[in-house]
N, C-alpha and C positions, 0 to 999 in steps of 0.2 A: 318129220313123220309123214309117210305117204297116206293119202286118203283112200279108203276102201269104197269105191263107187262102182255100181253095176249099171253101165250105160244102157244095157238091153232093157232093164226095168224102166229106164227113163225114156225108152222109145228111140234110142240112138243106135244106129248100126254102124260101128266103127271097127276097122281092122285092129289087130293087136298093137301095131306100132303107134297108130294115131291115138288109141285108147290110153296107151302107156304115156305118150307125150302129154295128153290132156290131163291125166291124173297128176303127172309131175308138176305141170303148170298150176293146177288148182291147189296142190299141196303147198307149193311155194307161196302162193297168195295167202293161203290159209295161215301158214306159219308167220308170214309178215304181219298179218292182222293180229295174230296172237301176241307176237313180240311187241307190236306197237301198244297194244292194250296193257300188257304186263309192264312195259317200260313206263307208261303213264302212271300206273299204280305204284311202281317203285319210286318214281319221282315224288309223287304225292306223299308216300310213306316217309321218304327221307326228309321232306319239308316239314311234315308233322313232328317227326323226331327232333329235328333241329329247333323247331319252335318250343317243343317241350323242354329241351335242354336250356334254351334261353329263359323260359319261364321259371325253371328251377333256379337258374343263376340269379334272376331278378328277385325271387322270393328270399334268397339268402340274406339280402340287405334288410329285410323286414323281420329277421329272426329276433325274438324277444319283445316285439311290439304287440300291444293288445289289438287284436283284429277289430273288435267292436269300436274301440276308440279311434282306430285308423279309419274305419268306415264312416263314423260320425264326422271326423275331420274332413274326409273326402266329400261328404255331402255338403258341409259348410262351404268348402272351397267351390264346389260345383254351383252352389246357390249364390255365391258372392258375385255381385254385379261387376265389381272391379276386376275380379279374376276373369269373368267372362269377356270384359272389354279387352283385357290384356291378351287373352287367348285369341281374340278376333283381331289383334294388332291395332286396336284403337287407343293408342297411348295418349293422344291429345285429349281425348275425353277423360281418361284416367287422371291426367295432370290437372285438367280443369276442375274435376270433382274434388280432388285433393286440395286444390287452391281455394275452392269455395268453402270447404270444411274448415280450412285454416282461417279464412277470412271471417267466417261466422264465429269461430271460437275466439278470434281476436276481438271482434266487435262485442261479444258477450263479456269478455274480461275487461274491455275498455269501459263498457257501460257500468259494470260492477265497481271498477276503480273510480269512475267519475262520481257515482252515487256515494261511495264511501268518502271521497274527498269533499263532496258537497256537505255531507252530514258532519264531517269533521270541521269544516269551515263554519257551518252554522253553529255548532257547539262552541267553537273557539270565539266566534263573534259574540255569542251570548255571554261567555265567560269574560271576555275583554270589556264588554259593556257593563257588566256587573262590577268588575274591579274598578273601572273608571268612575262609575256612579258612587261606589262606596268611598273612594278616595276624595271625590269632590264634596260629598256630604260630610265626610269627616273633617275636611279643611273648613267647610262652611260652619260647622258646629264650633270648631275651635275659635274662629274669628267672630262668632256671634251673629251670623246672618239669621234673618227671620226665617221661620220654617217654610213659608210660601216661596222663598227665593231659591231654594235648593234645586228644584226642577229646572227653573230658568237657567241657573248657573251651569247645571249639567249639560243642557242643550248647547249652550255656548262653548263649553269646554271641549266638546267633541271635535271642534275644528282646530283646537290648539294642542290637545294632548292625545296620546295613544298608549296602548299597552304593548310592551315588547314581548319577545318570546319567553322571557323569564318571569313575566307577570308583573313587571314594574311599570308604573305610570311615568311616562317621559314626555317632554315637550316635542312637538313636531318641529321640523326644520324651519317652517314658515312662521312659527310662533314668536320668534324673536327672543329677547332677553329681558331680565328684570332691571331695576334701577341700578343694580350693582354690576351689571354686565354678565351675570350668570344666567344659565338656561332657566326658563320659567319653571316653577313648581305650582301645583294647585293653590298652595297657600299664598305664595307671592303674587300670583295672578289675581286671586280674589281680593287681596289687599289693595292691588292697583285699581280695582273696580269701584272703590269708594266714591270717586268723582263721577265715573261714567254711569254707575248704577246705584245711586244713593238709596234708592228704595229697597235695596237688598239688606240694608243695615238698619238697625233700630235707631230712631231719632232721639236726640237728647230730650229729657223731660222739659216741658214748657215751651219748646220751639214750635212754631206754627208750620203748617204744611207749605212747602215752597209754591209760590205763585198765587195762593189764595188768602194768606195771612189770616186763616181762621174764618174766612167768609162764611156767612150764614147760608150761602147758596150751595155749599158742599153737602152731600147726603149725610145724614146723621146715623143711619142704620145700614147694615150690610145688605139687607134685602132691597134697599133703595138705590144702591150703587149700580149704575148702568154700564160703566166702563172700567177697564183695569186701573186707570189712573185714579178714579174715585175710590176703588177698593183699596188701593195703596194708601190713599189719604186717610181712610178709616183705620187701617192697620197702624199707620204712624201715630195717629191720635191715641190709639189704644196703648201703644208702646210708651207714649210720653206720660201716661197717667200714673 
C-alpha cells in the first residue's frame, strides 16, 4: 500500500519522478516493517496456542483427581528435602541420608532387642536359681540336714548343678558321677557330703563335738560363739539333747 506523503509540506522540492520513487521506497520499507511486526505477533500467537494445547493435553491425565489433594501433595513434595536433593542431582546425599535413617532404625531395634533379651535372661536366671534352690532344700529336708546347712549346700550346689530349658535340675558335665556311676542328683550329692561336711547333718545323741570332746572351753551360749565352728558345735550339742 502506497503512502500518501506531501513532500511540499515537509519543505522538500522534488519533481514528480523523484517524488514517486521516494514514495515507493518509503512504502516498501513501511510494508516490510509492518510485515515483520505482524509476523512476530503471529509467531507468538502460534506459540501460545501450541502451549495451550500442550497444557490441555497434560491436564487430561489429571482428570478425576482432587485438585486440593493434588495441591497438598505437590506442596509436600516441594517441601521434601530428599525431593529437593534429587531435583538438584545430589543422589549421594540422598543415599547417605537414607543409609543413616536405616542405621538409626537398626540401632533402635537392636537396642530394644538387647534390652528384651537381657530382661528375659534376668528373669530366666531368677527362675533357674529359684528352681535349683527349691530342689536342694527339698533334698536337704529329705536327708535330714539341719536348717542352717541349706544355704551353704545351695551355694556349693550352684557349681555342680544347673537348670535345663525344661526346668529340670541336672548335673553339670564337670560334676562327675555318684558311687554307682550315674550322674549326680541333689540327693546323691548331699548324701556323699556326710564325710566332707558332717556339720550339715545332725549328730547322734551323746556324741561329743569333734576335736574338743566336750571341752569346757567351748562357748555354752549362742551369743558367746565368735566363729562359725563354735556355732556349729552349739548346734550339734542342741541336736544331741
